[in-house]
N, C-alpha and C positions, 0 to 999 in steps of 0.2 A: 685127134692127134695128127692125122694126115694134113689137115688144113693148116695147122701150126707149122708143120714141117715145110709145106709149100710156101708159106709166108716167109719163113727163115731163108729158104733157098732163093726166093725171089729177091729178098733184101740183100743177100750176099752178092748175087749177080749184078744188082744195080750199083752196089757200093764198090765192087772190085775195080772198075776203071777210074774211080775217083781217088784211089789210094796213092798217096805221095811216096816217092822212093825214100829210102832211109828208115828212120825210126818208125814211121807209120806202117811201112811195108813189113818191118820186122814184127810189130805188134799184130798186124793182120794175119801174118803167117802163124804166129803162136796161137791166136784165137782159132784159126782154121784147123790146126792140128788138134787143139783141145776139143773142138766140136766133133771132129771125126772120131776121137776116142770116146767122148761122152755119149754121143747119140746111140751107137750100137748097144752100149751097156744099159742105157736107160730103157731101150726096147726090151731087153732081156728081163729087166726088173719088172716092167709093167706087164709082161706076158703071163 
């Protein structure tokens, strides 16, 4: 699981500077908030 998390974080960091302002930025922000909510819960479930 740590390897997957590292891959996700790496991909997010690489993608971040490529995000266009406007609609793409809004969608990226929604996705980021969703991930930040999802991940801690998934860790609890898997524990």
